[in-house]
C-alpha positions as CSV (number, residue, x, y, z in Angstrom):
1,X,-17.9,-19.9,2.5
2,X,-20.6,-17.3,1.6
3,X,-22.6,-19.9,-0.3
4,X,-23.1,-21.8,3.0
5,X,-24.8,-18.8,4.7
6,X,-28.4,-19.9,3.9
7,X,-27.6,-23.5,4.7
8,X,-26.2,-22.6,8.1
9,X,-28.5,-19.7,9.1
10,X,-31.6,-20.6,7.1
11,X,-33.2,-19.6,3.8
12,X,-34.1,-16.1,5.0
13,X,-30.4,-15.3,4.7
14,X,-30.3,-16.0,0.9
15,X,-29.7,-12.3,0.2
16,X,-26.6,-12.2,2.4
17,X,-24.7,-14.5,-0.1
18,X,-24.2,-11.8,-2.7
19,X,-23.3,-9.1,-0.1
20,X,-20.7,-11.5,1.6
21,X,-19.2,-12.2,-1.8
22,X,-18.8,-8.5,-2.5
23,X,-17.3,-7.8,0.9
24,X,-14.9,-10.6,0.5
25,X,-13.1,-8.6,-2.2
26,X,-12.1,-6.1,0.6
27,X,-9.9,-8.6,2.4
28,X,-6.8,-8.2,0.2
29,X,-7.0,-4.4,0.5
30,X,-7.3,-4.6,4.2
31,X,-4.2,-6.9,4.3
32,X,-2.3,-4.4,2.1
33,X,-2.8,-1.7,4.7
34,X,-0.7,-3.4,7.4
35,X,2.8,-3.2,6.0
36,X,2.8,0.6,5.3
37,X,1.1,1.3,8.6
38,X,3.8,-0.7,10.3
39,X,6.5,1.2,8.4
40,X,5.0,4.4,9.6
41,X,5.2,3.2,13.2
42,X,8.8,2.0,12.7
43,X,9.7,5.4,11.4
44,X,8.2,6.9,14.5
45,X,5.4,8.6,12.5
46,X,2.6,7.5,14.9
47,X,0.7,10.8,14.5
48,X,0.7,10.5,10.8
49,X,-0.6,6.9,11.0
50,X,-3.3,8.0,13.4
51,X,-4.3,10.8,11.1
52,X,-4.5,8.4,8.1
53,X,-6.6,6.0,10.2
54,X,-9.0,8.8,11.2
55,X,-9.2,10.0,7.6
56,X,-10.0,6.5,6.5
57,X,-12.9,6.3,9.0
58,X,-14.4,9.5,7.6
59,X,-13.8,8.4,4.0
60,X,-15.3,5.0,4.5
61,X,-18.3,6.4,6.3
62,X,-18.9,9.0,3.5
63,X,-18.5,6.4,0.7
64,X,-20.8,4.0,2.5
65,X,-23.5,6.6,2.9
66,X,-23.3,7.5,-0.8
67,X,-23.4,3.8,-1.6
68,X,-26.4,2.9,0.5
69,X,-28.3,5.9,-0.8
70,X,-27.5,5.1,-4.4
71,X,-27.9,1.3,-4.4
72,X,-29.0,0.0,-1.1
73,X,-27.2,-2.7,0.7
74,X,-25.3,-3.8,-2.4
75,X,-24.1,-0.3,-2.9
76,X,-23.0,-0.2,0.7
77,X,-20.9,-3.3,0.2
78,X,-19.4,-2.0,-3.0
79,X,-18.6,1.3,-1.4
80,X,-16.9,-0.5,1.5
81,X,-14.6,-2.4,-1.0
82,X,-13.8,0.8,-2.9
83,X,-13.0,2.6,0.4
84,X,-10.7,-0.1,1.5
85,X,-8.9,0.0,-1.9
86,X,-8.5,3.8,-1.7
87,X,-7.2,3.6,1.8
88,X,-4.7,0.8,0.9
89,X,-3.4,3.0,-2.0
90,X,-3.1,6.0,0.4
91,X,-1.3,4.0,3.0
92,X,1.3,2.9,0.4
93,X,1.7,6.4,-1.0
94,X,2.4,8.2,2.2
95,X,5.4,6.1,3.3
96,X,6.8,6.4,-0.2
97,X,6.5,10.2,-0.1
98,X,8.0,10.2,3.4
99,X,10.9,8.1,2.2
100,X,11.6,10.5,-0.6
101,X,11.5,13.4,1.8
102,X,13.8,11.6,4.2
103,X,16.3,10.9,1.4
104,X,16.2,14.5,0.3
105,X,16.8,15.8,3.9
106,X,19.6,13.3,4.6
107,X,21.5,12.6,1.4
108,X,24.0,9.7,1.6
109,X,27.4,10.7,2.5
110,X,30.2,9.9,0.1
111,X,32.2,7.0,1.3
112,X,35.9,7.7,1.6
113,X,38.0,4.9,0.3
114,X,40.9,3.7,2.4
115,X,44.2,3.8,0.6
């Protein structure tokens, strides 16, 4: 779809094609953030999810600032994709750690067999 940008909006948007193609790489990472975020909500860890979201806003902003200063608009787009990948990884790591903690705190009881 990015290739149609100049055709739809005009030739002055030719430079937007490359940026749109870079940003498109962030879509799978954004989609990967939803399941662990929903798992945190299901586990009643709303505050933890909110803290992760706020940290992601700060991390994304910082990476995008570095990206734009280093390489202009293309650096900004690349930084956005990298930030989304890092946030997706963090979102998957936190529920995994929380699950390990929960299993350690509440070990399974030994089932008593009926004789």
